[in-house]
N, C-alpha and C positions, 0 to 999 in steps of 0.2 A: 392348503397354501393360503396365506393371508393376502387380502387386497388392501388398497390404499385406504378404504373406508374403515377397515378394522384395525389398522395400525395406530396405536396410541403413543408409541415411542420407538426410537431407533437405537441400535447398538453400534457405538463407535469403536474404532480400532484401538486396542490397548497399546500403550506406549512401551510396555515391557511385560515380560512373563512373570518375573519374581517381584515380591513386595519391596525388596531392598532396592532393586533397579527403578521401580516406580517412584519411590521416595527420592531417589537421586535425580530422576527426571523432573520431579516436582520442584526441587530447589533450583535446578538449572533453569527451568522455565520461569520460575519466579524472579530469578536474577535478570534474565533477559527481558522480561516484561517490565520490571522496575527501571532497567536501563533505558528501554524505549520510552517509557512514560517520562523519565527525567529529561532525556535528550529532546524529545519533541515538545515537552512542556516548556523547557527553557527557551527553545526557539520561538514558540508561539507567544510566550510572554514578552520576550525581548522585542520581537517585531511589533507587537501590539502597543508596547509602552514607550519605545524610544523613537523620537521623531526622525532621527537620521536613518531609520530603517523603514521608512514609508515610501520606498520606491516601488514601481510595478513588480520588479523581480522579487522584492521582499514580500509583497502582497501575495504573490503566487507561492512563495516559500511558506508563508503562513498557512495557506490552503493545503499545501502538501503535508505539512506537519500535522494538521488536524485530521487529514485523511489517514496518515500513518497511525495516529493514535486510535482512530476508529477501526482500522484493519486489524491491528494486533489485539485490540480489546474485544473483537468479535470472536476470535478463535481461542486464544490462550487461557482466559479466565475459566471457560467451561472445561477445557482439557485439564487444567490444574485442579479444578473442583472434583472432577471425576477421579483423578489420581489420588487426591486426598481422601475421598470417600471410598476408594477401591471399588468403583463402579464404571460401567461403560455406557450408561443410558443417557439419552437426550429426548425430551418430549417431542411429539410431532410438531406442535406449534413453535417450540424452541428451534427445531431444525429448519422450519420454514423461515423464521426470523433470521437465523444465522446465515442461511443461503442468500436471502435478499440483501442483508447488510454487507456480506462479503463481496458479492458481485457489484453492488452499488458503489462501495468505497474503492474497490479495485479498478473498476471502469473509470470512475471519476479521477482517480489518481493518474491513470494513463493519459487522460485528456489534459490534466493540468501539466504533466510533463511535456506534452506536445505544445501546449500554449507557451510554456517557458522557453522552448526552443525558438518559437516565433518572436518572443520578446527579445531574446539575444540577437536574433537576425536583424530586427529593426534597430536595436541599439547600436550595432556595429556597422551594418551595411547602409542604414538610412538614419544616421544620427540627427540630421536636421529636422526630420519628420517625427522623431521619437515622441516628443511632447504631444503631438497631435494624434498619432496613431495609438499611443498607449496612455491616454489620459485616464482619469479616474472612472469615467463612465464606461469606456471601452474595456478596462480591466475588470470592472464589476460584471459587465455583460458576458465576457468570456468565462469568468469563473462560474457565473450562474449557469451558463451553457454546459460547462463541464459537469457540474453537480447534477443538472437536469438530465444530461445524457446518461450518466451513471444510474440515476433513478429509473429512467425508462428501460435501459437494458436489464436492470435487476428485476423490474416488474414483469417484463416479458418472459425472461428465463424462469423466474420463480413460479409464476402462474402456470406456465406450460409444463414445467417439470413436475409439480405436485398435482397437476390434473391427470397425470398418467396413472393407469392402474398398476399398482406395485404388488406383484404376486411371487416375487423371488425371495421372500423373507424380509427381515428388517435389519440385517447386519450391513453397515456401511464400512467398507474397507479403507477407512480414512479416519484421522483423529478429529476431523470436523466435518460438517455437512457440506459436501462438494458435489456439484451437479453431475460430473461424469460418473462418479461412484453411485449416486442415487439412480441414475439411468440404468445401471446394471441390474437394478431390482425390478425394472419394468417388464411386463409380459405382453405389451401391445406394440407390435412392430411398426405400425403406421404412425402412432403417436411418438414412438421412439425416433423414427426417421424425421419427424417434424421438428423435434428438439435438436437433433443433429444438424438440421438445416439452419436453425437459429445459431448454433455454435459455429458453424462454418461462416455464417454472415459476420459474427462477432470477430472471428479470426481474421477475416478479410479487412474489417474495420481497423483492427490492431495493426495489420500489415500496412494499410494506408497511412496511419499515424506514424508508424516507424519510418516509412519512406519519406514522409514530410519532415521528420526530424533529421534524417540523413541529408536530404537536400538542403535544409536550412544550414547545417554545419558545413556542407561543401561550399555554400555561398559565403559563410562567415570566414572560412579559412582562405578562400580566394581574396576576400577583401583585406584580411590581415596581411597576407603575403604581398599585397600591392602597396602597403604602407611603407614609407621610406625609412622609418626608424623603429626602434624597439618599443616605442610608446604604444603602438597598436597591440603588440603582444602582451604588454603589462595590463592593458585595459581589457583585453578579451579573455585571457586565461583565468583570472581569479574567479570569474563567474561561469565561464563555459566549461572548464574542466570538471568542477563538481557536478554540473548538470549532466555532462557526458558520462561520468562515473555512475551516477544514480540511474540514468537510463540504461546503461550497459548491465548493471546489476539487476534491474527490474526485468529487462527483456530476456537476458540470458537464463535467469532462474525460471521465468515463465515458459520459455521455449523448452527448457530441459524437462519441465513437468509435463507438458502437453504434446511434445513432438518426439519424445524418446521412442525407440523401436519397441513394439510390444514383446519382442522376443526376450528382452532384458528386464521386463517388468516383473516385479515381485512386491509383496506386501511391505517388506522392510525398505526396499529401494523407494517405493512410492511414498512411504512415510518420511524418509529423509529428504526427498525432492520437494514434497509439499511443505515441509518445514522450511526449506531454503527459500522458496518463493513467497511464503505467507508470513514468515517471521523475520528473516534476515534483512530484507530491504527496509521495513519500518524501524529496525533497530540501528542500522548503519547509516541511513540517510542523514540524521542530524550530525553525526561525526564527519561524514564526507563534506557536507556543506559548511561546517564550521571550520574546517582545516584551512581553507584559503580565503575566507571572508573575514578580514581583519575587523571591520566594523561590527559584525555579528559577535566575534569573540570578545571585543571590548564591551559590548552591551551585556553579554552574559557575565563577564567578570564584574561589572558594576552591580548587576543584580545579586550575584553571590556575595560580594562585599557588603552590600546593603542588608542582605539577609543575615549575614554574620553580625553586623552592627546591631540590628534589632534583637537578635538572639542574645548577644552580650548584655544589652540594656535590660532585657527581661530577666536574665539571670541575676544581674545586680539588684534589680528591684525585688526579686524573690528572696535574695539573701538578706536584704534589709528587713 
């Protein structure tokens, strides 16, 4: 039985049994990955380059897009490379890095979503104090706290997980290195329970953030309902509805992955569920946010038209 000191690589879960299905999955994952890169890249560039998108909400949207880019780039490229080479391996150091980055980016993204709910609460319930409470320094501090919290969580979980003696083989029943599946390889009950304690603490932190988001939106809806005209609805919903949709997608897929009954657990179901919560939100978030944000859509259109203009000018120059 190997232990953690003798393991040089892990075996990830194969996406399919036959080579034809593997190649089909490769092209599917490539399309999803390119769509996520395009969507989040357009949002990041639009927010960074257009002065009309320099509000606190847009600043946090930029952070969310960067985190989505990192999340999907942590898992899919390695999975696609393994499918392309018809292998299942990932090096020990690569697994450590993948675990750290995924927990870091995933935790930071949840913190950013929580901060965005506070931003909407201040904008709608305390509009006269919005400029003071959400000035540039406050936004930068909150964003730094979100990234720092994610890094701290990732460091604690990764260090504790890979300090465990792993003597149950090297096959991880997942398409990327995920802590719950790595823990199944542990043979130390005391160390295993210590990491379970860290996970329970993390789940409680997630629940606290979720309660904060729910309370914020309860206050927002109460404030909107007290407004005498439809002006409040038009001001609140273009930014609140996309955020609520993103939070619902993020939380529902996350809870489905970690809180489903063990009796219905299987390798194929775990693979589908993990795909939903690790790939689906980073891909759909840009679409959700761009649907009701007219200024963001206008900025993206201008970028695309400018890109097309540059392309046409280059083609003309090359033809000459």
